[in-house]
N, C-alpha and C positions, 0 to 999 in steps of 0.2 A: 755328424756325430755317430757313435756306435749304435748298432741296432739294439732295440729294447726287447727283442725276443729273448726269453730266458735261456741262458747257456748253462752247461754243466760246470758251474763255478761255485765257490763257497757261498752259502746262504745262511743268514741268521734271522730268525723271527723273534720278536720280543713284544710283550704287552698284549698278547692275543686275547686274554680274558678281559682286559680293560676295553679292548676294541669291541668285543661282542656285547658287553654289558652296558655300554654307553647309551644314553637316550638319543636314538637317531632322529627323533622328531625335532630336536633342537640342534643337532650336530651338523657339521660340514666336513666333507672329506678333503684332505689336503695331500697333495703330491709334490715332493721336492726332489729334483734331480741334481745330484752333485757330480760334476765332471772334473776329473784330474786333467787339467788343461795342458800341463807339461809332461804328459804321458810319454811322448816320443823322445823328449830330451832325457828323461829319467831312464828310459829303456836303453839308450845309447851309453849311459853312464853306469848303470847297475844291472843291466840285462833284464830279460823278461821275468826271471825268477824274483829278482829284487823288486820289480814293479808290482808283482803279485803280492809280495809281502806288504808293500805300501798300501795297496788296495784293501788287503785284509785288515790292516791297522785302522784305515779310515772307516771300514764297516764297524769295527769294534768301538771306535770313538762315537760313532753315530748311535749305536745301540745304547751306549752308556748315557749319552746326552739327551736322547729322545726316548725315554723308557716305555712310552705307550705306543711306540711306532712299529710298523713292519719295515725292516731294513733289508734290502736285497741288492747284491752285486748283480746287476742286470745287463751288463755289457762290458766290453773290454775296458773302458775307462769311465763308466758311469755307475753310480750307486743310486738306487731308488728308495726314497723314504716316504711311507704313507702312514697317515694317522688321522684320527677324527678329533674334532674339538668344537665346542660351542662358543669359543671366544671370538669376538669380531676381528681381532688382530692376529688370528691364528697363523695365517699364511706368512705375514711379515715376520712374526716372532719365530716361526719355524725356519725360515730362511736364515735369519740372523743366528739362531742357535746352532744350526748345522754348520754354518761357516765358521763360527767361533770355535767349535769343537774340533775342527779339522785343520786350522791354519798353522798349528805348531809344527816345527820341523820334524822330520822322521830320521831316526838313527838306524841305518842299515849297514851291517858289517863295520860297526864302530865309527861310521862317518855320518855326519848330518846332511840331510837333503831337504831343501825347501819344496813345498807343494804349492802349485799354482791352481786355484780352484775357480770354477765358474758354476753358478747356481741358477736354476730357474724353477718356478713353481706355479701351481694352479690350484684353485679351490672350487668345489662344487657340492651339490647336495649328496648326501649319502644314498647309495643305490642308483646314482645317475649312470654309472658305468665307468670302470677303471680305464678302459681303452681310450675313451674320449678325454678323460682327465689327463692321462699320460700324453696324449697328443698335444693338449694345451700346454702342459709343462715343457714338452719338447720345443714348442714354439717360443716359450719364454726363455728357454735355454739358448736357443738360436739368437734371440735378441741380446742376451748377455754376451754371447760369443762375438757379436758384431761390435761390441764396445759401447752400446747405448747405456748400459747400466751394469755394474758388477753384480748386482742382485736384482735380476729382472723378474718380474712377476706379473701375472694377469690381474687386471683390476677385479677386486673381489666383488664389485657390483655388476660385473659383466653379465652374470647369469640373470640378474633382474632385468637388465636391458634386453637380453635375448628373449626372455619370457614375454616382455611387453611387446616386442616386435611380432612374436608368434601369436599373441592375443590379437594384435591388429590385423594380421593376415587371416586369422579365423573369422574375424568380423567382416573382412573384405569378401571372404567366401560366402558368408551369409547374405551379403548385399549384392552379390553377383558382379563384383569388381575385378575378378580375376579372368584372364583370357589366355589363350594359347597363340603363339606365333610359330611358324613352321619354316625350317630351313631345308631346302632339298639337297639330296645327294645325287650326283650325275654319274651313271655308269659310263666309264670312259670308252670302252670298246663298243658297247651297244648304243651309245649316244642317246640314252634314255634316262628319265627320272623314275626310279622304282621304289624309292622310300624317302621319307622326310623325318627330321628330328623335331619333336615338340619342345618348345621353350616357353616357360611361364612368364607372363607379364602382369603387372598390377596396374590397372587403369584407375589411378587414384583421383578422387574428385577435385583435389586442390593442386596436386603436383603433376598431374598428367600421367603418362606412361612411365612406370618405375621399373628399372632393369632388375633382373633377379639377383645380381651381385649385391644389391642393397638390402635384401631381406633373406635370401636363401641361406647364407652362412649362419645367420643368427638362429634360424629355425633348426638347422642341423646341429648347432651347438646345444640347443635346448632339447634335442632329440624329439622334436614334434613334427616330423616330416610326414607322418602317416596320412593325416587328413588331406593335406595338399596333394600328395602323390596319388591317393585314391581318386581325388577330384580330377587330377590330370588324366588318369587312365579313363575315367568315365567320359570326360570331354573329348579326349582323343578318339574314342570309339564313336561318339556322336559325329564328330567332324569327319572321320573316316567314311562314314556312311554317306555324308554329303558329297565327298570326293568321288566315291564309287558311283553314286547316282549320276554324276557329271562325266563318267567314263574314265576315271582315274583311280585304279585299284592299287593304292600305295600302302606299304607297311609303314607304320608310325613308330618311331623309336622314342622312348621316354627315359630320362635320367633317374636313376634310383640311388638314394642316399645310402651310405655305408651301413649305418646302424639298422636300417630296415632289412638288409639282406639276411641278418641273423635272427630276425623277428618271426617266430612261427605264426603269430596272429596275422601279421601282414601277408605272409605267404598264403595262408588260408583264405584271406579276404580277396587276394588277387585271383586265386583259383575260382572262387565263387563268382566273381565278375566276368571272368572268361567263360565260365559255364553258362552264364546268362546271356552272353553275346558270342555265340559260336562262329559268327561271321567276322569277328575281330581279327586283324592281323597286326600284332604288336611286336615291338622289340624293346628290350631293356638295355640301356647303356650303363655299365658299371666300371669302376676303376679297380685296378689290382689292389691298391691301398685299402679300398673298402672291404675287399675279400680277406685281407690279412688280419683285420680286426678279430674275426672269429671264423677261421677258414673252414672248419668242419661243417658248421651249420650253414654258412654262406654258400658253400659249394653244393650242399644237399638241397638247398632251396633253389639255386640256379638250375640244378638238374631237374627239379620239379617243374620249374617254369618252362624249361626246354621241352619236357614231355607234353605239356598242354599247348605247345605251338608258339611260345614266345621265343623269338630269336634273341640270342645274347650277344652283345657287342662289348668288347673291351675298350673303354674310353681312355683318352690321354696317355696312350702307351708311350713309354719313354720318359714321361715327365716325373714319374715317381719311382717307387722301388720295384721296377720291372723284374719279375722273377720267373725263370723258366719252370721252376718247381710248381708254381701255381698255374702258369699258363697252360701246361699240358693237362691239368686236371679240370679246367673250366670247360663247360659244354658250349664254348663260344663258336659262332659262325662268322664273326666279323671282328676285325681289329682296327682301331682308329689310331693313326699316328698323330701325336700331339703337334699342334701348330707351331710349337717352339722350333721344330726341325724343318717345317715347311716354309715358314716366312723367309728363311735365309738359304733356301735350297739352291738358288742360282748364284749366291755370293759367297758361299762357304765351301771349303775343301772337304770338311769332315761330314757335314750334314748329309750330302748325297750318298756317302758310303753307309751311314747309319740307316738312312731311309731304304736304300736298296737291300741291305742285309735283312732289315725288318720285313720287307715285302716277301723276300725269299723264304724267311722263317715262317711267316704266316701261311704262305701257300703250301709249305711242306706239312703244316698242321691242318690243311684243308679249310683254311679261313680266307675270306675275302678281305681286302685291305681298303680302308677309307683314309684319305689324306684330308685333314681339316685345316682350315686357314689358308686355302688356295686363293691368292689375290692377283696373280699375274698369268699371262698367257705362257710366259717362259717356264714358270713352275709347272703349269698344267702339261706342257709339252714334255718336260723332263720326266714327270711322273708317269706319263703314258709310255715313254721309252722304257722306264723301269718295270712296267707291268702292273702298276697300281690299278686296282679295279674301279674304285669310285673316288670322286673328289667332292669336297664341300667347302664353301667359303664365299667371300664377298664377290669374287669374280663371277660366280654363278648367280648368287642371290643372297641378300641379307635375310635374316628371319622376318617373315611377313605374316600379316593376318590371313585368315582362311580365304576371305573373298579375293584378296590380292593374289594369293597362291593359285586359286582357281583360274584367274585371268592369265597368270604367268604360265600355267600348264597348258591352257587352251590355245594360247598364242605361240607356244613353243619358244618362249623368250630365252630359254637357256642356250639355244643354238647360237644366239648372238654372241654369247660369251666364248663359245668354242670354235666359231668359224674362222678366227684369225690364228688358230693354233698350228695350221699346217706348216707355215714358214718357220715358226719357232721349232716345231717338231723335227723338221729336216735338218736344221742347223745343229740342234742339241743332240739329236741321235748320233750324228757323226762325231761330235765332241765326246759324248759318253762312251761310245764304242772304242775311241782311241785311248780313253783314260785307263 
């Protein structure tokens, strides 16, 4: 779908006074995205100027049908409608109203043209943050585009579920049920482990070890990642001291949620914790998508983290909206290529080209490259030929508890994973150089 970054296109706002005066203690904020699904077909028929007239007419219809809303043409083929309401069925009603107001044919140059619309929406508390609400509406729109429903929407009760999960995680922190597992990164040329990634696990009394995929997304949607992240930083510093005492001075990388990057309070608290632990060697892994939410503040805070010695790593590069405009502004020292490109590295024609060009780009920007998701000796060998600096994945080690990591490091077990690389290296080196 089209980008939702605001373009220099016609914009109309309506109902601003009603928006400001509504009792926000009872209200919910609703975002509806209306996409002209047959944009390309209309463009071929009535050209770009004609389609722009169609979009302008859709904006006018939405302004008239949702009088208390902010209506904005926010992308090539997408119109964003935002309003607040205290009605329990506000999202469903908003979707229906928007669709009904727009489905009538358009007359352009005395000819009628049908419009094919797809809608998606999201609902959340007022003040929760429009960026996250838009992301959820985008996900609903994608669901509608897939044909699951012509009017896709997020469950209005999802926020209550997310808050309940966040409450449970807070209780788990109080009870000492959270723990960190660590996945090492091997430096290919030096054949050494110089850093690890910290990954949160919930040691649930009934369910056993719970993977982060079961609770982290809910906490992020609820924008309540601060406490868990600060706990992770404190625990990583403590575990790092145990590693150092055993002779392993490793930098520990921690994943940082997008909404925290723009949070001045979080940036201040991180600075205080680093000041209290001058021996700490940490890194923050962030995605480009998380920076795009609020680029000015996010980049300013990343620069602040860099100044106090925290190494910045760009995570999941290539999986989202990779942008050179942001890449050149980030004070990053490391770039992680998403495992999506690594798992098919030796079976795809295009993935090796993408990986190789990414490695060259990162090196040109003075960054080291980490390939995540390395699961075979053949992939490891090819990455070595390409000049990849570090690798991470199940071939080396799964994420493991601290005691297991200490044994793994002491016994140099990672060498078992790399000792069979030479034969694959020789064969693949010749293949790559001929390509």
